[in-house]
C-alpha positions as CSV (number, residue, x, y, z in Angstrom):
1,M,-0.6,4.2,3.0
2,I,-0.5,3.6,6.7
3,K,1.7,6.7,7.3
4,Q,-0.8,8.9,5.4
5,I,-3.7,7.6,7.6
6,F,-1.7,8.2,10.7
7,N,-0.8,11.7,9.6
8,Q,-4.5,12.4,8.9
9,L,-5.4,11.2,12.4
10,L,-2.7,13.4,13.9
11,D,-4.0,16.4,12.0
12,I,-7.5,15.8,13.3
13,F,-6.4,15.4,16.9
14,N,-4.2,18.5,16.7
15,K,-7.1,20.6,15.6
16,L,-9.4,19.5,18.4
17,D,-10.8,22.2,20.8
18,K,-9.1,22.6,24.2
19,K,-12.2,21.6,26.1
20,I,-12.7,18.5,24.1
21,I,-9.0,17.5,24.6
22,K,-9.4,18.0,28.4
23,I,-12.5,15.7,28.5
24,L,-10.7,13.2,26.2
25,N,-7.7,13.1,28.6
26,Y,-10.0,12.5,31.6
27,G,-11.8,9.7,29.7
28,L,-8.5,8.1,28.7
29,K,-7.3,8.2,32.3
30,F,-10.5,6.5,33.4
31,C,-10.2,3.8,30.8
32,F,-6.5,3.1,31.6
33,G,-7.6,2.8,35.2
34,I,-10.2,0.1,34.1
35,L,-7.4,-1.6,32.1
36,I,-5.1,-1.7,35.1
37,I,-7.8,-3.2,37.3
38,S,-8.6,-5.8,34.7
39,T,-4.9,-6.6,34.3
40,L,-4.6,-7.1,38.1
41,I,-7.6,-9.4,38.0
42,L,-6.1,-11.4,35.2
43,V,-2.7,-11.6,37.0
44,T,-4.5,-12.8,40.2
45,Y,-6.2,-15.5,38.1
46,L,-2.9,-16.5,36.5
47,F,-0.8,-16.7,39.7
48,F,-3.1,-17.3,42.6
49,I,-6.7,-18.3,42.1
50,H,-7.6,-20.4,39.0
51,N,-11.3,-19.6,39.0
52,N,-13.1,-19.4,35.6
53,L,-15.4,-16.7,36.9
54,L,-12.4,-14.5,37.8
55,F,-10.9,-15.0,34.3
56,Q,-14.2,-14.1,32.7
57,I,-14.5,-10.9,34.9
58,G,-11.0,-9.9,34.0
59,L,-11.5,-10.5,30.3
60,L,-14.8,-8.6,30.3
61,T,-13.4,-5.6,32.1
62,F,-10.4,-5.5,29.7
63,Q,-12.8,-5.5,26.7
64,L,-14.9,-2.8,28.4
65,G,-11.8,-0.6,28.9
66,I,-10.8,-1.0,25.2
67,C,-14.3,-0.3,24.1
68,F,-14.5,2.9,26.2
69,I,-11.1,4.1,24.7
70,S,-12.4,3.8,21.2
71,E,-15.7,5.4,22.1
72,F,-13.9,8.4,23.7
73,F,-11.8,8.9,20.5
74,V,-14.8,8.6,18.2
75,S,-17.0,10.9,20.4
76,A,-14.3,13.5,20.7
77,I,-13.9,13.7,16.9
78,A,-17.7,13.7,16.4
79,V,-18.4,16.4,19.0
80,D,-15.6,18.6,17.6
81,T,-16.9,18.2,14.0
82,I,-20.5,19.1,15.1
83,S,-19.4,22.1,17.2
84,K,-17.3,23.4,14.3
85,Q,-20.2,23.0,11.9
86,I,-22.6,24.8,14.2
87,T,-20.3,27.8,14.8
88,H,-19.6,28.3,11.1
């Protein structure tokens, strides 16, 4: 069951347009940058400064990075589907 869903997702991503894949890659690099920053903030909280505000900022930026990653994936699939429907 899970293997079938994973194979369907791989088929969808393999059929994406080159321009959309390029934008998706830039977006994922941006999101991983946000995740690295949030991880550094949380490590700073853990080892050096025990400030609740610092923890909340680190947690919020981590959630923001994860949300952006999912949005980039969903948007890439949606834009590709719409562009294929327009051209056909």
